[in-house]
N, C-alpha and C positions, 0 to 999 in steps of 0.2 A: 098778110100779117105785117103790122108795122114793126120797125126796128125796136121800138120801146117794148112792144109786147113780147118779142122774141127774147130780149134781154131779161124781162121780168120772169118769163117762164124758166129761163136758164138759172137765174138766181134762186127761184123757188126750189128748184131741184137740188141746189147746193145747200140750202139753208138747213140748219139743224132744227128739230122740232122744239118749240117753246110755247108756253101758254100765251094766249092773246091777252092784251091789256084790256081792262074794263073801260067802258066808255067814259071819257073825261079824265082817266087816270094819268097822272104825270109819270113819265118813264125816262130812263136813260139806258141805251143799249150799248153794251160793252163787248168788244172783241178782245179776248185775253189769251195770251200764250203761256200764262203762268198756270201750270198744272198742279196747283196746291189746293187740296180740298179745304184746307183751313181758310182760304180766301172767302169761302161762303159766309163766314162770320163777319168779314169786313163789309160785304155787300149788305148784309142784314142790318149792321150797325148804321150804315148810311141811310137805309130805308127808315129805320126807327127815328133817326135824327131829323130827316127832311121830309118824310112822307113820299119821296120819289122812289118809284119801284125800279130796281136794277134787273135787267135781263142780260144774261151773259151767254155768249157763244165762245167756246174754247176751241183752239186749234193750234197747229204748229206755228212757230214764229214767222217763217217765210210764207207759209200757206195763207195766213191771215192778211199779210201785206198784199199778196197777189190777189186775194179775194177783194180787198178794198179797191184795188186798181181796176179789177174787172167790173165791179158794181158801179163805179163812177158816181154820178149824181143820184143814182137810185139806191145807194147803200142805206141800210137801216142803222148802221153803226154810228154812234155818237163819239165813242172813245176807243182808242186802241191802247192796250196795256201790253208791253213786251219787255224783253230784257236785251241789254247791250245797246250802247249809243250808236254803234255801227249800223244796226238794223233801223233804229229810229231815224238816223240821218239819211239812210237809203230811202226810206219811205217819204221823208220830208222832201228829198230831191225830186221825187216823182210827183210832187204836188198833192200829196194825200192828206196833208194837215192844214188847218187854218191857224194863224197866229192868234194868241189870246194874251190879253194884258190883265193883270190882277195884282193889286198891292199885297194881298194875302200870300199869293204864290211867290212874289218877289222877296217878301220878308222871310219866307220859310226856306226857300231853295237857293243855296249859294250859286253865284253866277257861273262857275265852271261846271255845274251839274245840270245846266239847262241850255236850250238853244238860244243863241243871242237875240233872236227875233220872236221868241215865245212860241215856236212851233211845237216843241215838246219840252217836258219837264221831268227831271230825274226825281224819283221818289224814294229810292233806297240805294245804298252804296255797296259795291262789291269790290273788295280789295284783292289784287293779284299778288299773293304772298308766297314766301318760301316756307315749306315744312321740312324740318331736318331731324335726323336721329341724334339725340343728345349724347349718345355714347360714341358716335363716330364723327360728329361734327361739333366743334366748339362754336359757341355763339360769336366769338370774336373773329372767327374765320370768315364770316359772312358780312357783306357790306352792300353791294349794288347788284342790279341785274347785269350790268356790263361785266362785272367781275366773274360771272359764271362762265365766261369764255376762257378763263385762265386754265392752262393745262393741268393744274393741280386737281381739277374736277373731272379729269378723264375717266369715263366709265361710271360716273356717280350721279348724273342728272336724269331726272324723270319728268316727262311732260307729255301731254296728249298731242294729237295730230295738229299739223299746221292748218288744216282745213277748219278747225274749230274757231268759232267767232271770237271766243275769249282771247285766243292767241293772236288772231288777226288784229284785233283792236289793240292788244298789248304791244305787238311789234309796230303797229302804226304809230302808237304813242312814242316809241323809241325813235322812229324816223322823225317825228315832230321835234324831238329833243336834240337828236344828234345828227340828223341828215341821213341820206340814203347810203352813201359810201361807207361811213363809219358803222352804220347799223348792219350792213352786209358783212363787213369784216368781223363784227361781233358775232353775227349769226353763224358764220362758218366755224368759228371756234366753239360756239355753244353747241352746235350739232355734233361736233367731234367729241364732245364730252357726254353724249347720251349713254345711259346704262343699257338701254335696249331700244329697238325701234318703237316709236310712239304707238300706243295702243290704249284703248279704254278711256274712261272719263277721269275727272279729277279725283274721285274717291279711289279709283284703281291706282292712281299714282301714290296716294297716301298709303294704301295697303302694301304697295311694292316697297316703299321705304321701310315700313315695319317688318317686312319679310326679308330685308337685306339685299334686295335686287339693286337698289341704289341708295344714296345717302340724302339727297335733296330733291324735293318735288316742287314744281310751280303749280299752284292751285288757287282757285277762288276761296277766300277765307272761310265762307260759311260751310263748305264741305268738311273742313277740319273741325269747326266749332260745333257742328251738329253731332259729330262723333263724341266730342268731349261732353256734350250736354245730353247724350242719349240715355234713355231709361234702360237700355240693354247693357248689361255688364260686359258682354263681349266687345261691344263697340268701344267702351271706355278703356278696356284692357288693350285693345289694338293700338291705341295712341298714347299709352302711358309713358313711352320712352321717346315720344316725338314732341316737337315744340314749334310754334309759329315764329316767323321772322319777317319784319317789314323792311324791304330794301330801300336804298336811296334816301335814308332819313337825314343825311348830311347835305343833300343837294336838293333835287327837285321834288322828292317825295315818292311814295309808293303809287304805282298805277292803280287807278280806280275806274270802275265802270258803273252802270246804273241799271236798275229796273226803272222804266219810265213810262209816261203816258202822254197822249196827245188828243186834242179834239180833232175829229176828222173834218176834212174840207167841206163835206156836204152833210154834216151832222143835222138830223131832223130836229134835235132838241139841244141846241148849243148852250142855252142857259143852264139846263140840268147837267150837261157835260162839264161846264166850268165849275159848278158847285161840287161835282164829284171830285175833280182834281184838287180843289181847295180842301175838301174833306181828307183826301189821301195825304196831303201835305201837312195836315194839322195833327194835333196830339193823338187822336184816336187812331187815325190811319198809320201814323209813324210808329206808334206803339205796337201795332200789328206787325209791321215789317220787322221790327226789332225782336219781338218775342216769338212770333210764329215761324219765321223763316231765318232768323239770326243774321239778317242783313244789317248793315249800319244804317240808322235813320239818315236821310238826306238833310233833314231839319236839325241843325246843330243844337237846338234847344231841347231835343229829346235824347235821353240817355240810351246807350246800347244795352243789349242783353247782358246779364251779369257775367257770362263766360267771356264776352268781348271786353267788358270793363276790366276784368282781371288781366287782360293783355296790356292795358294802358293805352293812352292816346297815341296817335301816329300822324305824321305829316302826309297829306295827300298831294299827289301831283295835280296841280291846278290848271294844267292846260285844258282849255274848254273841250268837253267830250265831243262836241260837234266836229272837231278837227280830225278825229280818228278816221272818219269816213273819207276825208280828203286823201289820206294815205293808204286806205284799205287795199285798193287794187295793187299799189306798189308793194305793200307788205306781202301780199300773196305771191307776186312774182319774185320778190326777194327771197322768200322762204323756199320757193321752188328751186331757185338758182343755187342755194346753199345746201340743198339736199335734205331739207326738213320735210318729211312726208306726213 
């Protein structure tokens, strides 16, 4: 049996069932790690606008990247959609994406939210904010990420594990801004201020602030926004005494990350893949990210969800998101040295 046949059999075993395309039907195959059922409406809207059928395979973030690498030139995938610039940069470094140029994408997506060579494009923005209890923390007590290492916060800080990709990228962005030595000094003070050993996800940190375990949590903004916008009265009651805060507004801005997409290196349908990226960066796609998942639209021409508009505008850290990957390994080692588990 030829190597190609062996590989094809292996990939067939891995593949998730999906309906076959009709003869002559134009399609685009998407690998997506976004586990949001509401995204089905997004794919159907693209089909209605373009006549191109979208076939989606869902999986874990790292699982899909590994699958792309294993499939190589025989991949059926045209587009990868995933979260966090660190993951996108990792996949780009493995040669899994092809560069694309598009005036529509360049107009829609600010330079700091896309790969400098067009290997991937940010489609929605995720701000790493502070959530604080308004009865225990005054707004004027908060300022920067760096200030969270001050001893006044001893026993008051809540954050998830250092192994979480959101924290790896966040600390990598601080290395980019301040250097390794200064970031490690900060990290040691920051860890000394933890209210408890890191555990759970971002929503768990918000719940712990509400319960009085700590006073300030570091979370992605949409976890808090979804509780505020929830149809469940219990969710809204949980956060009634909590408020968001955007750090570093007087200097580099608040750290942001992305939901992003890329055209795969061996995309069978590269033209359809590019059309999908342009659709996702346009008004319909951006409105979906804003309203369905409460992320900030990457396209500045599209307004955020009303809950986010009520928070007001904020300054984003405009270091190119591709740089997070440069410091990701150093960030992991640094957090380990300073005892952040």
